[in-house]
KETORTI-696760 format. One line per 5 residues: number of its first residue (from 1); their letters; for each residue x, y, z of N, C-alpha, C. Coordinates in Angstrom, 2 decimals, padded with zeros to 5 digits. Layout:
NUM	a	X/Y/Z/X/Y/Z/X/Y/Z; ...
//
This chain:
1	xxxxx	-082.70/-072.68/022.80/-082.35/-073.32/024.52/-081.23/-074.37/024.34; -080.01/-073.78/025.02/-078.80/-074.89/025.21/-079.31/-075.92/026.04; -078.17/-076.81/025.75/-078.49/-078.34/026.71/-078.05/-077.90/027.95; -077.34/-077.03/028.70/-076.98/-076.55/029.76/-078.12/-076.18/030.38; -079.55/-075.22/029.47/-080.26/-074.55/030.38/-081.72/-075.26/030.32
6	xxxxx	-081.37/-076.98/029.73/-082.68/-077.57/029.60/-083.32/-078.21/031.07; -082.04/-078.46/032.15/-082.57/-079.06/033.52/-083.38/-078.00/034.17; -082.90/-076.68/034.02/-083.81/-075.19/034.69/-085.10/-075.23/033.96; -085.09/-075.68/032.52/-086.42/-075.00/032.05/-087.40/-076.37/032.51; -086.86/-077.67/032.59/-087.75/-078.75/033.37/-088.09/-078.63/034.50
11	xxxxx	-087.31/-078.21/035.29/-087.54/-077.85/036.69/-088.72/-076.54/037.18; -088.29/-075.84/035.94/-089.66/-074.47/036.13/-091.02/-075.26/035.21; -091.18/-075.95/034.59/-092.15/-076.48/033.73/-092.63/-077.27/034.91; -091.86/-078.17/036.10/-092.75/-078.98/036.88/-092.99/-078.15/038.16; -092.53/-077.02/038.45/-093.18/-076.06/039.26/-094.34/-075.46/038.68
16	xxxxx	-094.63/-075.00/037.40/-095.75/-074.89/036.88/-096.85/-075.85/036.92; -096.58/-076.67/036.65/-097.56/-077.99/036.89/-098.13/-078.22/038.61; -097.38/-078.22/039.41/-097.65/-078.04/040.37/-098.69/-077.05/041.06; -098.36/-075.77/040.27/-099.30/-074.38/040.69/-098.31/-073.84/041.86; -097.10/-074.06/041.37/-096.30/-072.80/041.86/-095.95/-071.60/040.83
21	xxxxx	-096.59/-070.40/040.97/-096.51/-069.50/040.14/-096.20/-068.15/040.74; -095.95/-068.18/041.60/-095.83/-066.82/042.07/-094.14/-067.17/043.34; -093.78/-065.87/043.41/-092.70/-066.06/044.42/-092.84/-065.00/045.62; -092.21/-065.14/046.82/-092.58/-064.06/047.95/-091.68/-063.18/048.24; -090.41/-063.26/047.39/-089.21/-062.19/047.85/-088.55/-062.08/046.65
26	xxxxx	-087.87/-060.65/046.65/-087.00/-060.69/045.45/-085.77/-061.17/045.29; -085.45/-062.00/046.49/-084.16/-062.56/046.16/-084.13/-063.60/047.24; -083.32/-065.11/046.35/-083.41/-066.17/046.89/-082.81/-066.32/048.36; -083.24/-066.82/049.14/-082.86/-067.32/050.34/-081.64/-068.62/050.54; -080.88/-068.25/051.09/-079.75/-069.36/051.30/-080.10/-070.10/052.37
31	xxxxx	-080.84/-071.19/052.46/-081.22/-071.98/053.77/-079.83/-072.78/054.30; -078.76/-073.16/053.54/-077.48/-073.69/054.07/-076.90/-072.41/055.35; -076.81/-071.34/054.66/-076.10/-069.98/055.50/-077.20/-069.95/056.71; -078.27/-070.23/056.27/-079.43/-069.49/057.55/-078.83/-070.31/058.99; -078.25/-071.87/059.13/-078.10/-072.54/059.89/-076.48/-072.19/060.51
36	xxxxx	-075.74/-071.43/059.70/-074.45/-071.28/059.80/-074.23/-070.83/061.50; -073.14/-071.23/062.44/-073.12/-070.85/063.62/-072.37/-069.48/063.66; -071.55/-069.20/062.69/-071.05/-067.46/062.47/-071.87/-066.54/061.95; -073.32/-066.60/062.66/-073.96/-065.74/062.14/-073.20/-064.42/062.83; -073.71/-063.34/062.07/-073.48/-061.81/063.12/-074.28/-061.49/064.25
41	xxxxx	-073.65/-061.19/065.38/-074.53/-061.21/066.87/-076.05/-060.44/066.63; -076.17/-059.63/065.63/-077.61/-059.07/065.59/-078.53/-060.14/065.08; -078.28/-061.13/064.30/-078.69/-062.04/063.92/-079.12/-063.32/065.01; -078.25/-063.17/065.73/-078.16/-064.21/066.65/-079.13/-064.08/067.63; -079.11/-062.28/067.88/-080.24/-061.88/068.98/-081.13/-062.11/068.46
46	xxxxx	-081.41/-062.01/067.34/-082.84/-062.17/067.04/-083.44/-063.59/067.11; -083.02/-064.49/066.75/-082.95/-065.84/066.71/-083.08/-066.41/067.94; -082.45/-065.63/069.04/-082.57/-066.15/070.68/-083.95/-065.39/070.47; -084.31/-064.17/070.49/-085.50/-064.11/070.63/-086.89/-064.71/070.11; -086.50/-064.86/068.70/-087.45/-066.33/068.21/-087.45/-067.18/069.10
51	xxxxx	-086.39/-067.86/069.42/-086.77/-069.17/070.09/-087.41/-068.81/071.34; -087.17/-068.03/071.96/-088.07/-067.45/073.31/-089.30/-067.26/072.93; -089.94/-066.58/071.92/-091.06/-066.59/071.29/-091.70/-067.84/071.32; -091.18/-068.86/070.42/-091.50/-069.83/069.81/-091.71/-070.83/071.13; -090.86/-070.91/072.37/-091.26/-071.61/073.55/-092.29/-071.43/074.48
56	xxxxx	-092.85/-070.17/074.23/-093.58/-069.54/075.21/-094.76/-070.12/075.04; -095.67/-070.16/076.04/-097.08/-070.79/076.01/-097.64/-069.78/074.96; -098.29/-070.47/074.08/-099.09/-069.89/072.84/-100.61/-069.37/073.54; -100.18/-068.16/072.87/-101.72/-067.10/073.23/-102.98/-067.83/072.79; -104.22/-067.88/073.46/-105.40/-068.08/072.83/-105.52/-067.47/071.83
61	xxxxx	-106.18/-068.59/070.64/-106.77/-067.98/069.26/-108.35/-068.00/068.96; -108.51/-066.88/068.16/-110.07/-067.19/068.01/-110.47/-068.19/067.24; -111.35/-069.12/067.30/-111.78/-070.12/066.29/-111.66/-069.39/064.89; -111.34/-070.09/063.84/-111.22/-069.92/062.27/-112.80/-069.64/062.09; -112.92/-068.49/060.92/-114.37/-068.17/060.64/-115.24/-069.12/060.22
66	xxxxx	-114.79/-070.53/059.79/-115.83/-071.11/059.39/-116.26/-072.10/060.28; -115.84/-071.96/061.36/-116.19/-072.66/062.45/-116.99/-072.22/063.43; -117.34/-070.54/063.07/-117.96/-069.84/063.96/-119.42/-070.16/063.44; -120.58/-070.22/064.55/-121.96/-070.65/064.03/-122.39/-069.21/063.23; -123.13/-069.32/062.48/-123.74/-068.31/061.42/-125.22/-068.34/061.62
71	xxxxx	-125.51/-066.87/061.58/-126.84/-067.01/061.92/-127.94/-066.86/060.66; -129.12/-066.33/060.26/-129.83/-066.47/059.26/-130.00/-065.22/058.58; -129.16/-064.16/059.29/-129.37/-063.09/058.45/-128.41/-062.64/057.21; -127.87/-061.83/057.03/-127.24/-061.48/055.68/-125.59/-061.84/055.57; -125.63/-063.24/056.18/-124.09/-064.02/056.15/-123.80/-064.28/054.59
76	xxxxx	-122.58/-064.39/054.18/-122.51/-065.21/052.75/-123.54/-066.16/052.31; -123.39/-067.27/053.59/-124.28/-068.45/053.13/-125.51/-068.30/052.88; -126.63/-067.48/053.67/-127.56/-067.36/053.19/-128.01/-066.57/052.02; -127.07/-065.23/052.07/-126.95/-064.62/050.71/-127.04/-065.25/049.60; -125.54/-066.16/049.40/-125.65/-066.94/048.29/-126.68/-067.61/047.72
81	xxxxx	-127.45/-068.10/048.84/-128.60/-069.29/048.40/-129.52/-068.58/047.99; -129.83/-067.50/048.56/-131.14/-066.51/048.07/-130.53/-065.84/046.70; -129.55/-065.54/046.28/-129.38/-065.02/045.40/-129.11/-066.10/043.96; -128.82/-067.24/044.42/-128.82/-068.36/043.07/-130.15/-069.08/043.11; -131.01/-068.97/044.01/-132.46/-069.44/044.03/-133.15/-068.44/042.91
86	xxxxx	-132.72/-067.23/043.15/-133.58/-066.20/042.39/-133.05/-066.25/040.56; -132.05/-066.96/040.11/-131.55/-067.21/038.98/-132.29/-067.91/038.07; -132.79/-067.45/037.41/-133.49/-068.22/036.25/-133.02/-068.79/035.22; -131.78/-068.78/034.96/-131.11/-068.94/033.52/-129.78/-068.81/034.20; -128.80/-069.54/033.14/-127.27/-069.47/033.32/-126.96/-068.02/033.29
91	xxxxx	-127.14/-067.67/032.20/-126.88/-066.09/031.91/-126.93/-065.30/033.33; -128.17/-065.54/033.86/-128.64/-064.61/035.45/-127.63/-065.19/036.42; -127.33/-066.49/036.30/-126.37/-067.21/037.66/-124.93/-066.68/037.29; -124.52/-066.59/035.97/-122.93/-066.29/035.77/-122.43/-064.54/036.50; -124.19/-063.58/036.04/-123.76/-062.39/036.10/-123.95/-062.23/037.87
96	xxxxx	-125.02/-063.35/038.45/-124.83/-063.33/039.80/-123.36/-063.58/040.63; -122.47/-064.25/040.12/-121.59/-064.72/040.53/-120.44/-063.51/040.27; -120.63/-062.75/039.45/-119.94/-061.90/038.88/-119.90/-060.75/040.16; -121.31/-060.64/040.39/-121.47/-059.29/041.29/-121.41/-060.06/042.85; -121.47/-060.72/043.10/-121.42/-061.81/044.60/-120.12/-061.21/045.31
101	xxxxx	-120.04/-060.81/045.98/-118.81/-060.35/046.76/-118.40/-061.73/048.44; -119.34/-062.82/048.46/-119.44/-063.67/049.59/-118.29/-064.48/049.53; -117.70/-064.74/048.43/-116.51/-065.69/048.94/-115.33/-064.81/048.65; -114.29/-064.98/049.44/-112.97/-064.40/049.77/-112.00/-064.71/048.49; -112.31/-065.82/047.85/-111.37/-066.23/046.98/-111.45/-065.14/045.38
106	xxxxx	-112.52/-064.41/045.74/-112.46/-063.71/044.85/-111.63/-062.47/044.78; -111.13/-062.17/046.10/-110.49/-060.83/046.04/-108.93/-061.52/045.37; -108.48/-062.78/045.16/-107.15/-063.25/045.07/-107.23/-063.75/043.85; -108.34/-064.23/042.83/-108.43/-064.65/041.75/-108.40/-063.67/040.53; -107.73/-064.08/039.52/-107.95/-063.53/038.31/-109.02/-063.36/037.75
111	xxxxx	-110.04/-064.07/037.90/-111.14/-064.64/036.89/-112.22/-065.41/037.25; -113.53/-064.92/036.98/-114.08/-065.86/037.61/-114.50/-067.33/036.67; -114.36/-068.41/036.96/-114.41/-069.45/035.99/-115.46/-070.39/036.27; -116.67/-070.44/035.61/-117.78/-071.10/035.92/-118.05/-072.07/034.92; -118.14/-072.51/033.80/-118.46/-073.36/033.04/-117.54/-073.07/031.61
116	xxxxx	-117.72/-074.38/031.09/-117.22/-074.46/029.44/-118.09/-075.40/029.02; -118.39/-075.81/027.63/-118.78/-076.84/027.03/-120.23/-076.28/026.36; -121.41/-077.37/026.28/-122.63/-077.20/025.74/-123.45/-077.22/026.80; -124.30/-075.78/027.47/-125.15/-075.74/028.58/-126.59/-076.83/027.99; -126.60/-077.46/026.71/-127.35/-078.04/026.23/-127.31/-079.29/026.53
121	xxxxx	-126.19/-079.72/026.86/-125.77/-081.26/027.27/-126.34/-082.29/028.05; -126.59/-083.33/028.03/-127.30/-084.11/028.83/-126.02/-084.79/029.76; -125.01/-084.39/029.57/-123.80/-084.95/030.81/-123.05/-083.70/031.49; -123.17/-083.85/032.68/-122.47/-082.71/033.50/-121.12/-083.38/034.05; -119.88/-082.42/033.94/-118.84/-082.89/034.80/-118.87/-081.84/035.62
126	xxxxx	-118.14/-082.33/036.70/-117.98/-081.46/037.90/-116.98/-081.60/038.64; -115.79/-080.50/038.54/-114.51/-080.92/039.19/-114.65/-080.32/040.65; -113.30/-079.38/040.90/-113.00/-079.21/042.08/-112.83/-077.57/042.28; -111.85/-076.86/041.42/-111.66/-075.84/041.64/-110.82/-075.28/040.41; -110.78/-073.95/040.01/-109.81/-073.56/038.54/-108.28/-073.50/039.50
131	xxxxx	-107.47/-073.69/038.64/-106.04/-074.03/038.69/-105.68/-072.50/037.99; -104.39/-072.65/037.94/-103.34/-071.25/037.32/-103.83/-071.03/035.91; -104.01/-072.16/035.12/-104.54/-071.38/033.46/-105.51/-071.21/033.52; -106.61/-072.42/034.53/-108.03/-071.75/034.31/-108.40/-070.36/034.79; -107.74/-069.89/035.58/-107.80/-068.53/036.49/-107.46/-067.57/035.36
136	xxxxx	-106.41/-068.08/034.70/-105.92/-066.75/033.63/-107.14/-066.79/032.33; -107.65/-067.99/032.10/-108.40/-067.92/030.70/-109.73/-067.77/031.20; -110.28/-068.05/032.36/-111.89/-068.06/033.17/-112.81/-069.22/032.39; -111.97/-070.29/032.46/-112.84/-071.52/031.69/-112.12/-072.44/032.46; -112.84/-073.68/033.17/-112.51/-074.78/033.87/-111.88/-075.54/032.91
141	xxxxx	-110.61/-076.41/033.48/-110.25/-077.48/032.83/-109.75/-077.20/031.35; -108.84/-075.89/031.34/-108.02/-075.81/030.18/-106.56/-075.93/030.07; -106.01/-076.50/031.31/-104.79/-076.47/031.91/-104.11/-077.97/031.21; -103.05/-078.20/031.76/-102.79/-079.87/031.32/-103.62/-080.87/031.55; -104.28/-080.58/032.87/-105.57/-082.00/033.43/-106.49/-081.88/032.39
146	xxxxx	-106.74/-080.53/032.03/-108.24/-080.52/031.36/-107.59/-081.07/029.76; -106.58/-081.09/029.26/-106.09/-081.59/028.05/-106.19/-082.72/027.97; -105.99/-083.57/028.97/-105.90/-084.94/029.43/-107.05/-085.60/029.37; -108.15/-084.66/030.04/-109.53/-084.82/030.15/-110.21/-084.80/028.78; -109.82/-083.92/027.63/-110.37/-083.93/026.62/-109.92/-085.21/025.93
151	xxxxx	-108.69/-085.57/025.89/-108.63/-086.69/025.52/-109.37/-088.03/025.53; -109.18/-088.14/027.43/-110.46/-089.21/027.64/-111.45/-089.20/027.36; -112.27/-088.10/027.08/-113.61/-088.00/026.78/-113.53/-088.57/025.12; -112.64/-088.10/024.57/-112.82/-088.52/023.01/-112.89/-090.02/023.01; -111.74/-090.74/023.77/-111.92/-092.11/023.79/-113.45/-092.86/023.85
156	xxxxx	-114.23/-092.26/024.24/-116.12/-092.82/024.24/-116.77/-091.79/023.58; -115.99/-090.93/022.69/-117.08/-090.43/021.74/-117.54/-088.92/022.01; -116.66/-088.55/023.34/-117.44/-087.08/023.91/-116.70/-086.23/023.28; -116.90/-085.18/023.63/-115.95/-083.74/023.74/-116.46/-082.46/024.03; -115.91/-081.26/024.19/-116.57/-080.33/024.89/-117.65/-079.73/024.20
161	xxxxx	-118.18/-080.08/023.17/-119.19/-079.96/022.29/-120.42/-080.73/022.78; -120.28/-081.99/023.25/-121.28/-082.65/023.95/-121.58/-082.94/025.50; -120.52/-081.98/026.28/-120.65/-082.15/027.88/-120.48/-080.93/028.55; -121.12/-080.59/029.32/-121.20/-079.50/030.24/-120.30/-079.25/031.62; -119.00/-078.67/031.40/-118.30/-078.63/032.48/-118.33/-077.59/033.39
166	xxxxx	-118.16/-078.03/035.01/-118.44/-076.89/035.47/-117.34/-077.33/036.85; -117.37/-076.68/037.93/-116.50/-076.80/039.07/-117.45/-076.92/040.67; -116.83/-076.96/041.75/-117.46/-076.91/043.23/-117.30/-075.66/043.24; -115.94/-074.93/043.07/-115.82/-073.46/043.38/-115.08/-072.63/042.06; -115.74/-071.65/042.19/-115.51/-070.73/041.07/-113.85/-069.90/040.76
171	xxxxx	-113.52/-069.82/041.95/-112.57/-069.02/041.63/-111.45/-069.71/042.41; -110.02/-069.34/041.80/-108.76/-070.40/042.03/-108.45/-069.92/043.60; -108.41/-071.12/044.42/-107.60/-070.65/045.63/-106.17/-070.25/045.70; -105.75/-069.69/046.19/-104.36/-069.19/045.95/-103.14/-070.44/046.39; -102.20/-070.64/045.23/-101.48/-071.68/045.24/-101.84/-073.34/044.85
176	xxxxx	-103.08/-073.09/044.57/-104.14/-074.18/044.17/-104.17/-075.10/045.40; -104.15/-074.43/046.28/-104.63/-075.32/047.52/-105.88/-075.72/047.44; -106.41/-076.73/048.31/-107.84/-077.45/048.35/-108.76/-075.96/048.85; -109.92/-075.76/048.55/-110.86/-074.77/049.07/-110.97/-075.40/050.11; -111.50/-074.46/050.99/-111.87/-074.39/052.64/-113.18/-074.86/052.71
181	xxxxx	-113.69/-075.28/053.85/-115.16/-075.54/053.92/-115.99/-074.55/053.84; -115.43/-073.54/054.19/-116.55/-071.93/054.08/-116.63/-071.80/052.52; -115.48/-071.63/051.79/-115.69/-071.20/050.42/-116.34/-072.45/049.95; -116.53/-073.49/050.14/-117.21/-074.31/049.50/-118.88/-074.24/049.74; -118.93/-074.05/051.19/-120.20/-073.87/051.30/-120.64/-072.48/050.68
186	xxxxx	-119.88/-071.45/050.39/-120.34/-070.29/049.58/-120.83/-070.58/048.40; -120.10/-071.44/047.86/-120.41/-071.40/046.32/-121.39/-072.43/046.26; -121.54/-073.64/047.01/-122.50/-074.73/046.65/-123.95/-074.28/046.37; -124.45/-073.44/046.52/-125.98/-073.19/046.34/-125.79/-072.78/044.97; -125.00/-072.08/044.33/-124.72/-071.60/042.88/-124.51/-073.06/041.79
191	xxxxx	-123.82/-074.29/042.60/-123.52/-075.32/041.81/-125.09/-075.90/041.64; -125.60/-076.01/042.91/-126.99/-076.45/043.06/-127.70/-076.25/042.00; -127.89/-074.59/042.01/-129.13/-074.25/041.22/-128.51/-074.62/039.64; -126.89/-074.46/039.30/-126.45/-074.91/037.90/-127.03/-076.10/037.62; -127.19/-076.99/038.38/-127.63/-078.25/038.04/-129.13/-078.31/037.33
196	xxxxx	-129.72/-077.44/038.40/-131.45/-077.32/038.37/-131.55/-076.71/036.72; -130.75/-075.72/036.57/-131.03/-075.20/035.24/-130.44/-076.08/033.96; -129.21/-076.65/034.06/-129.07/-077.30/033.10/-129.48/-078.46/032.99; -129.96/-079.12/034.17/-131.33/-080.36/033.96/-130.00/-081.78/033.04; -129.08/-082.34/033.83/-128.75/-082.96/033.07/-128.93/-084.79/033.56
201	xxxxx	-128.70/-085.48/032.61/-129.14/-086.82/032.54/-128.26/-087.81/033.51; -126.99/-086.96/033.40/-125.72/-088.03/033.93/-124.91/-086.99/034.66; -124.34/-087.19/036.03/-123.59/-086.21/036.61/-122.12/-087.17/036.68; -120.86/-086.68/036.15/-119.62/-087.22/036.29/-118.91/-086.59/037.51; -118.86/-087.07/038.60/-117.93/-086.03/039.54/-116.39/-086.35/039.10
206	xxxxx	-115.71/-085.32/038.98/-114.29/-085.39/038.52/-113.37/-085.23/039.82; -112.87/-086.31/040.32/-112.72/-086.26/041.83/-113.18/-086.53/042.55; -112.68/-086.70/044.04/-113.72/-086.89/045.07/-114.22/-085.85/045.74; -113.95/-084.54/045.77/-114.70/-083.48/046.71/-115.65/-083.31/046.45; -116.08/-082.99/044.90/-117.21/-082.47/044.44/-118.08/-083.85/044.72
211	xxxxx	-117.89/-084.81/044.77/-118.77/-085.95/044.75/-119.34/-086.28/046.21; -118.02/-086.21/046.96/-118.33/-085.79/048.86/-119.46/-084.83/049.38; -119.27/-083.51/048.61/-120.13/-082.30/048.84/-121.36/-082.70/048.18; -121.39/-083.35/047.17/-123.12/-083.09/046.78/-123.90/-084.28/046.97; -123.05/-085.43/047.23/-123.63/-086.61/047.51/-123.55/-087.01/049.41
216	xxxxx	-123.09/-086.12/049.92/-122.86/-086.44/051.13/-122.29/-087.33/051.73; -121.22/-087.74/050.89/-120.55/-088.98/051.20/-119.00/-088.89/051.99; -118.59/-089.56/052.68/-117.50/-089.64/053.57/-116.05/-090.44/053.10; -116.29/-091.39/052.00/-115.37/-091.58/051.64/-114.26/-091.15/050.47; -112.99/-091.56/050.59/-112.32/-090.79/049.06/-112.69/-091.38/047.95
221	xxxxx	-111.94/-090.71/046.92/-112.27/-090.89/045.56/-112.02/-092.53/045.26; -111.11/-092.89/045.96/-110.66/-094.57/045.28/-112.05/-094.93/045.87; -112.80/-095.01/047.15/-113.70/-095.91/047.23/-114.87/-095.41/046.60; -115.22/-094.51/046.50/-116.38/-093.61/045.63/-116.04/-094.28/044.10; -114.98/-094.34/043.66/-115.12/-094.74/042.11/-115.59/-096.06/041.67
226	xxxxx	-115.86/-096.15/040.67/-116.60/-097.73/040.57/-117.97/-098.17/040.81; -118.63/-097.07/041.64/-119.78/-097.30/042.02/-120.79/-096.38/041.40; -122.15/-096.54/041.55/-122.96/-095.55/040.91/-123.83/-095.06/042.13; -124.18/-093.62/041.82/-124.97/-093.15/042.99/-126.17/-092.41/042.33; -126.88/-091.70/043.13/-128.10/-091.10/042.49/-127.90/-089.22/043.42
231	xxxxx	-128.00/-088.56/042.56/-128.40/-087.13/043.13/-129.35/-086.47/042.94; -129.77/-086.37/043.91/-131.36/-085.64/044.18/-130.94/-084.19/044.25; -131.57/-083.48/043.25/-131.32/-082.06/043.30/-132.54/-081.16/044.24; -132.82/-080.24/044.27/-133.71/-079.35/045.49/-135.05/-079.70/044.75; -135.08/-079.60/043.14/-136.10/-080.08/042.61/-136.05/-080.56/041.14
236	xxxxx	-136.80/-081.30/040.94/-136.60/-081.92/039.57/-136.30/-083.65/039.74; -136.07/-084.32/039.32/-136.11/-085.95/039.29/-134.30/-086.40/039.80; -134.24/-087.59/040.04/-133.13/-088.05/040.54/-132.04/-087.95/039.51; -130.76/-087.90/039.58/-129.83/-087.74/038.40/-128.79/-088.94/038.82; -128.38/-090.05/038.02/-127.52/-090.96/038.05/-126.01/-090.04/037.96
241	xxxxx	-125.39/-090.68/038.58/-124.06/-089.74/038.97/-122.72/-090.99/039.55; -121.94/-090.73/038.54/-120.59/-091.42/038.64/-119.25/-090.88/039.42; -118.45/-091.13/039.63/-117.49/-090.40/040.29/-116.08/-091.40/039.48; -115.07/-090.27/038.74/-113.50/-090.77/038.57/-112.93/-089.92/039.17; -111.30/-090.70/039.07/-110.00/-089.80/039.13/-109.98/-088.62/038.41
246	xxxxx	-109.36/-087.63/039.21/-109.12/-085.91/038.69/-108.16/-086.44/037.48; -108.00/-085.73/036.65/-107.04/-085.93/035.72/-105.72/-085.50/036.33; -105.80/-084.45/037.06/-104.24/-084.05/037.86/-103.79/-085.12/038.46; -104.90/-085.98/038.95/-104.08/-086.98/040.00/-103.54/-088.33/038.94; -104.12/-088.13/037.55/-103.42/-089.41/036.85/-102.24/-088.93/036.15
251	xxxxx	-102.02/-087.45/035.95/-100.78/-086.93/035.57/-099.71/-086.79/036.46; -100.30/-087.23/037.64/-098.93/-087.60/038.88/-098.86/-088.80/038.82; -099.90/-089.77/038.70/-099.79/-091.23/038.79/-100.57/-092.03/037.87; -099.23/-092.23/036.98/-100.16/-092.78/035.35/-100.66/-093.79/035.70; -100.06/-094.72/036.68/-100.18/-096.41/036.67/-102.01/-096.39/036.82
256	xxxxx	-102.64/-095.58/037.46/-104.04/-095.33/037.78/-105.04/-094.91/036.59; -104.59/-094.73/035.61/-105.16/-094.89/034.14/-105.93/-095.60/033.61; -105.30/-097.07/034.08/-106.43/-098.23/033.92/-108.01/-098.05/034.70; -107.78/-097.57/035.76/-109.09/-097.70/036.53/-110.05/-096.26/036.04; -109.28/-095.34/035.28/-109.79/-094.33/034.77/-110.54/-094.74/033.47
261	xxxxx	-110.08/-095.53/032.80/-110.68/-096.43/031.61/-112.01/-097.07/031.99; -111.81/-097.75/032.74/-112.85/-098.38/033.29/-114.20/-097.34/033.40; -113.60/-096.24/034.36/-114.65/-095.43/034.94/-115.59/-094.64/033.42; -114.76/-094.52/032.58/-115.47/-093.89/031.09/-115.98/-094.64/030.86; -115.92/-095.92/030.62/-116.89/-097.20/030.11/-117.75/-097.09/030.76
266	xxxxx	-117.98/-096.79/032.06/-119.05/-097.12/033.15/-120.01/-095.73/032.63; -119.05/-094.47/032.46/-120.00/-093.24/031.93/-120.49/-093.80/030.56; -119.94/-094.29/029.53/-120.81/-094.58/028.29/-121.89/-095.49/028.80; -121.64/-096.61/029.48/-122.92/-097.09/029.69/-124.00/-096.58/030.32; -123.70/-095.54/031.22/-124.94/-095.13/031.76/-125.66/-093.95/030.96
271	xxxxx	-124.71/-093.65/030.17/-125.19/-092.54/029.18/-126.16/-093.06/027.70; -125.75/-094.38/027.65/-126.49/-095.28/026.81/-128.15/-095.35/027.50; -127.89/-096.07/028.99/-128.96/-096.42/029.34/-129.98/-095.07/029.20; -129.43/-093.68/029.54/-130.21/-092.56/029.42/-130.39/-091.88/028.13; -130.41/-093.00/027.04/-130.78/-092.77/025.82/-130.02/-091.09/025.22
276	xxxxx	-128.53/-091.16/025.63/-128.07/-089.96/025.08/-127.30/-090.41/023.70; -127.86/-089.91/022.76/-127.50/-090.19/021.49/-125.88/-089.67/021.05; -125.45/-088.45/021.57/-124.52/-087.71/021.53/-123.22/-088.59/021.53; -122.96/-089.76/021.94/-121.91/-090.72/022.17/-121.45/-091.51/021.23; -122.31/-091.23/020.01/-122.04/-091.61/018.59/-120.59/-090.59/017.78
281	x	-121.03/-089.40/018.62/-120.39/-088.15/017.96/-121.16/-087.20/017.27
//
């Protein structure tokens, strides 16, 4: 690669890191030309028509699907809960997710992305949703943020062989957008059942979204991190829980890594208190 191509390569790498992996047209649009006053008459006519439509009174819209009250029949939420509760092993749960069609994200994702690490581990990490690289490989936290997470775990004697990693949502939202409330609600029973099957001794929420959902918290990650919580599964004993910044956020804001180090030390402290001997490596 020549020196002349280096800025373009860096620009494309930045787009990939931000989750921009697709284009919507075959040709680039010249936004400077779009605003010129000497546009052809037919383009001006279309612009006038568009302006008239824009300024007209908007037509009433139906409520988004996630705000429509759902009954107790065969809707995706109840179907998901019944399916998850019927699973007696992680293998059964993963197969159930492969067969499950109640989450619309499945239609746009490349792969199901459930878990990675050691299912016998006593420490469970719960993130938010798969990104572009996770979608390609079908494994959580395998892209740039996952590589940072691996290095972070190494600093306190942990690795993918000594933890179990999963997400709040199991298919990548298009463009790496945040999962919607409806998408989270459909996947939540599978996460709750996963916790019951793995039976971790410590839960580390990676990012604020999974913590807010399972802890029924209202604060953002900045207020949640640095505190100790308890997660109560539907069956079984309460589980100590902690919250840390998501590695993707740390890649964008490296100055926050000093707080991430404190969160790692807090995880180590709780793990020692719970007699998790794998911390020694």
